[in-house]
N, C-alpha and C positions, 0 to 999 in steps of 0.2 A: 434253256429252262433255268429259272431262278434257283439258286442254291438254297437248300433248306437244312436245318439242323446245325450242330456245332462243327466248326472246322478244327477244334482243338486236337483230336487224334492225328489228323493229317499234318498239322503244324509241328507237333511234337515228334512225329515220325521223321519229318524232314530234318529237324534239328539233330536228332540222334543219328540219322544216317550220315549227316555231315561230320559229326564228332567221330563216328566210327571210322569213316574214311580218313580223316586227318590223323587219328591215332595210328592208323596203319601206314602213314607216311605216303599216301597216294594222292596225287594232285587231281583237281577236278577234270582237267582235260584228259589226263591219263586214264582215269576211271571211265570217262565217257567213251574213249577209244576202245578200251577192253570190253565194255558192255555193248559197243556198236550203237551208241546213242549220240545225239548232238549235245554240244556243250549247253545249249539253251534248255534242252530237256532236263539235263542234270540240275541246272540252276532252279528250274521250276519245281522239281521234286524236293530239293533240299530247302527251298524257301517255303514249302508247304502250299504252293499255288495250284497243284494238280494232284489228283489221287494216283496211286500206283498199285499194280497188281501184287498180290502176295508172292506169286512166282518170281516176279522181278526182284522183289525184296530178298528172297532167298538167294537169288543169283548175286546180288550185291553183297550179301553177308558172306558168301563163299569167297568172293574176290577180296573182301576186306579182312578175312580171317576172324570174323566175329565169334565170340564164345557162344556155345549153345544157349545159354541163358539170355544173352542179349539178342540173339537171332529169334528166340521165341517171342520176346517183347516186340521186336520190329515187325515180325510177320503178323502178330496179333493186332498191332496198331494199323497195319495196312488193311486188314479185314474190317476193323472198326471205322476206318476213315471213309468207307462207302455207305455207312449207315445214314438214314435220314435225320436221325437225332441221336443223341449219345448220353447214356447214363452209365457211369462207370461203377459197377459193383465190385469192390475189391476182391481179387482172387478168383473171379469167375472166368473172364476172358483173358485179362492181362494178369500175370503172376502177382501174388500178394506182395512180394518184395519190391515191386516197382510201383511207386506212387507218382502218377502223372502230375499231380499238383506241384510237387517239389521242383520238377523241371520248369513249369510255368513260373513259379515263384522266383527261381534263380535268374530267369530271363527278363523279368519285369523291371521297369524303372520306377514305378510307383505302385504302392499297395495301399488300398483303403479298406480297412477291416472293421467290422462291427461285431461285437460279441455281447450277448445278453446274459450269459450265465457264467462264463469262464474268462480268465485272462487270455488274451491272444497268444497263440503258440510261440511266436517269435519273441515274446516278452516273459515267458515263464521261467522260473528258477528250476534247478534240478530237482529240488524237493517237491515242488508243485507238480512237475512232470511225472515223477515217480508215483505220487499219490493218485494222479489221474490214471496212470497205467495199471495200478493195482485195482482201481475201482472199475475201469472199463473192461479189463481182461479177466476179471474174476480170479481164477487160480493161477495167475502169472507167477513164474518162478522169479527169484531174485536176479538170476542171469537175464531173463527176458526183460525185466524192469530196467536193469542197467543198460541193456541194448537200446531200449526205447529212449532213455535219457540221453544216451550218446548220440543217437540219430537226431533228436530234437536240438541238442546243442550244436550239432554240425549245421543244421538248417539256420540257426541264429547267426552264424558267421557272415551271412550275406549282408547284415546291417553294418558291419565294420570292414568289409573287404575294400581293397584299393582298386583292383582291376578285375572285371569292369567296375565302374563306380558303384558304390552301394546304392540300393534303391531307397526312395523316400517311403517311410511308413507313417501313415496317418491312421491312428487307432482310436476308436470310440467304444467305451465299455460302460455297462450299467453300474451305478453305484452299489446296487444290491450284491453284485458279484464280489465286491471287496469285503463284504461282511461274512462270507462263508467260513465255516469252521474247518479250515485246512491246516495241516502241519506247516509251520514256517510262514504264515501269512504276513508277519511283520517284515520278514526278509523279502517276500514277494512284492509287497508294496514299496519297500526301499528300492527294489530293482526297477519298478515302474517309474518312480520319481527320478532315479539316476538316468534311466534310458531317455527320459523326456528332455534331458540336457543336451543330447546329441543333435547336431544341426539337421540331420535327416529324419528325425523321429518326432512325431507330435502325438501326445496322448491326452485325450479329453474324456471327461466323465459325464454321463447322463444322470442328473440328480433324481432322487426318489420323488414321487408325487407328480410326475408329469402326466399330462392328459393322454388319453388313449388315442392312437393314431395308426397310420398304415404300417408303422414299424412293428406293431404287435404281430402282424402276419408275415413279415418279411423273413424272420429268423436270422440266424447268423449268416454272414456272407463276406466275401472278399472281392473287391473290384481290382483287377490287375490291369495296369496300363503299360503299354510298350511304346518306345520311341525308336526312331531310326538309329542304327549303329553301323557306321561305315557305309558300304554300298547297299546294304540290305534294307528293304522296306520295312516299315513298322507293322507289327502284328495288330490285329484288332483287339480292342479292349475286351476282356473276358471276365465274367462273373463266376465265382466258385461258391457253391452252396452245398454244404456237407450235411448228410443225414446219418441215421443209425446204420443203414445197410449199404451206403454208397455216396457218391457225390455227383451233383449236377453241374455241368459246364455250359454256360450260356454265352454266345458271342454275336447273336443277331442284334441288329440295331435297336429294335423295339424292346427287347428283353433287357439289354444293357441300360437303355434310357430309363426303364422303370426302376431299376435298382439305383441309378444315379440320382433320380428324384428323391428316393427314400434317403440316400446318403445326404443330400442337400438339406432335407428336413431334419435329420439327425444333427447336422452341423449347426443348425439354428438353435436346436434345443439343448445342445451340450454346453457345459461350462467352458470358459476359456482355459487355456493351458495353465495360467497362473492360478486360477480358481480351482482347477482340478488338482494341482499339486497341493494347494492348501487343504483341500478336502481329504486327499489321500493321507496327508500327515495327521489329520485329526482322527481318521479311521484307524491308522496304525497305532495311535495311542490307546484307542479303545481295545484293540487286540491284546495290548499289554496289561490291561486291567485284570 
């Protein structure tokens, strides 16, 4: 039977199971022996090639000495991995503190992100992040806002890491998003301009006055590409599309192709890197007026 739905939960489950085993200092063959499984079965599970029962995951968690919190996440992912499709509504099945997207983001080798209203998360300043946290969370305390900023800055470190190599980030954002009345917008634009100097970061702007196109209904999205590292096979390209109540993960070929076509259209309509930098400098001066 052909597989349907997203394989994201299963792939993330395999990645986390491998990390948990390695943190426990248990080798692949030793774990397979204790669980009375073949080495091939262990490899298929850890590489996300096959679903696994929640009961088996519980057994692995006991063997690895996983924390109750991590065990809860792993068992939840095992249950979700058998769904025909997958829509992750934060805090319902998988605990709120665990964000699946962060795991995918850290494993990707290329990120293509389009934002129509905001600066992409990996490029936001602390002040920008704090303002978003206050706006989106309503009555968030200063401590909660500070934690939100801390987590966002931690995510951003993937762009400058050495091992594994930092992913390539190709960002396209709407010119209108740069005119928003936000605290510290001049600093935010400075960060965008500085970030675009990095060899692995490309930032381009979609100018005002463009014609209406399919982009209007696509919404914000990120296309995550993965390449082979070591002996492990590449994961399929995945599209992440976030909404108010959750996030949609897409990795079927037709779904990914549709977003790739939108991305190609955006790439044609966006200004060049140099033109985008020049425009951002002009907009920054307007914020100072």
